[in-house]
C-alpha positions as CSV (number, residue, x, y, z in Angstrom):
1,M,21.8,-5.9,-39.3
2,P,25.2,-5.3,-40.8
3,M,27.8,-8.1,-40.0
4,F,31.6,-7.5,-39.7
5,V,34.7,-9.7,-39.2
6,T,37.2,-8.2,-37.0
7,I,40.8,-9.5,-37.0
8,G,42.6,-8.8,-33.5
9,Y,47.0,-8.7,-34.0
10,G,48.9,-8.9,-30.9
11,D,51.7,-10.2,-29.0
12,Q,52.6,-11.6,-25.8
13,D,54.9,-8.7,-25.2
14,G,52.6,-5.9,-25.9
15,Y,49.8,-7.7,-23.7
16,D,52.7,-7.6,-20.8
17,R,53.6,-4.0,-21.3
18,T,49.7,-3.3,-20.9
19,A,48.7,-2.2,-17.0
20,P,47.0,-5.3,-15.5
21,E,44.2,-2.9,-14.6
22,V,43.4,-2.0,-18.6
23,R,43.9,-5.7,-19.8
24,D,41.6,-6.7,-17.0
25,R,38.8,-3.8,-18.4
26,A,39.5,-5.3,-21.9
27,H,38.7,-8.5,-21.0
28,A,35.5,-7.9,-19.1
29,H,34.7,-5.9,-22.1
30,D,35.0,-9.2,-24.3
31,D,32.9,-10.9,-21.8
32,S,30.4,-8.3,-22.2
33,L,30.5,-8.6,-26.0
34,R,30.2,-12.6,-25.8
35,A,26.9,-12.0,-23.5
36,A,25.6,-10.2,-26.1
37,G,26.0,-12.5,-28.6
38,V,29.3,-11.7,-30.4
39,R,31.4,-14.8,-31.6
40,M,34.9,-14.6,-31.2
41,G,37.9,-17.1,-30.4
42,I,41.8,-17.5,-30.5
43,A,43.3,-17.8,-33.4
44,G,44.8,-21.4,-34.3
45,H,47.5,-22.4,-36.7
46,P,45.9,-21.4,-40.5
47,V,45.7,-23.8,-43.4
48,Q,45.5,-22.5,-47.0
49,V,43.2,-24.5,-49.6
50,R,43.8,-24.1,-53.2
51,N,41.3,-26.4,-55.7
52,H,42.1,-24.6,-58.7
53,D,40.0,-25.9,-61.8
54,D,38.5,-28.3,-58.9
55,S,41.5,-30.6,-59.9
56,G,41.7,-31.5,-56.5
57,A,42.3,-29.6,-52.9
58,E,45.7,-28.8,-51.9
59,R,46.5,-27.6,-48.2
60,T,49.8,-25.6,-46.9
61,A,50.3,-24.7,-43.6
62,G,50.3,-20.8,-42.9
63,P,50.3,-18.1,-41.5
64,F,50.2,-16.4,-44.9
65,M,48.8,-12.7,-44.0
66,Q,52.1,-10.2,-43.2
67,S,51.9,-8.0,-40.0
68,S,54.5,-7.3,-37.6
69,L,52.0,-8.7,-34.9
70,P,50.8,-12.0,-34.9
71,V,46.9,-12.6,-35.5
72,A,45.5,-13.3,-32.1
73,G,41.8,-14.0,-32.7
74,F,38.6,-13.5,-34.7
75,A,35.4,-12.1,-34.0
76,L,31.8,-11.6,-35.9
77,I,30.0,-9.1,-34.9
78,E,26.3,-7.8,-35.7
79,A,26.3,-3.5,-35.8
80,A,24.2,-1.2,-37.1
81,S,27.4,0.9,-38.8
82,L,30.9,0.6,-39.3
83,E,31.3,3.2,-36.4
84,D,29.6,1.2,-34.3
85,A,31.5,-1.5,-35.0
86,I,34.4,0.1,-34.3
87,A,33.5,1.4,-31.1
88,M,32.4,-2.3,-29.8
89,V,36.2,-3.5,-30.8
90,S,38.0,-0.2,-29.5
91,A,38.2,-1.3,-25.8
92,T,39.1,-5.2,-26.9
93,P,42.5,-6.7,-25.4
94,C,44.0,-6.3,-28.9
95,A,43.0,-2.8,-29.5
96,V,44.3,-1.6,-26.0
97,A,47.2,-3.8,-25.2
98,Q,49.7,-2.7,-27.9
99,G,47.9,-4.6,-30.8
100,V,45.3,-3.8,-33.4
101,V,42.2,-4.6,-34.6
102,E,40.9,-4.9,-38.0
103,V,37.1,-4.1,-39.0
104,W,35.8,-6.0,-42.1
105,P,32.1,-5.2,-43.6
106,L,31.0,-8.9,-44.4
107,Q,28.7,-8.3,-47.4
108,E,26.2,-11.0,-48.3
109,A,27.7,-13.3,-51.2
110,S,25.0,-13.9,-53.9
111,A,23.8,-17.2,-54.4
112,G,26.0,-18.8,-57.0
113,G,28.8,-16.2,-56.8
């Protein structure tokens, strides 16, 4: 089954402006996704890693992606299609609480590539 990486963006202000009953439904939806096997988590502090020409790993504290909202979390989901993946995340807290969720199709990397 196809895999998708989701990135949720949202902030506390947008969350607080969303009606509590809408937030509660969104959290219950996340609970049902986790029960169905979706791997999800809250975003921590990112680190960018470089090792150009295998000369030694360098790391730089982030974040690096540009967005008007901070990254709130990630999920790895299986869905039959992009449309199904979109339907799965459309009721999550970031999607309903004034944020946004990106859905990225995850393509299998070939061996050695």
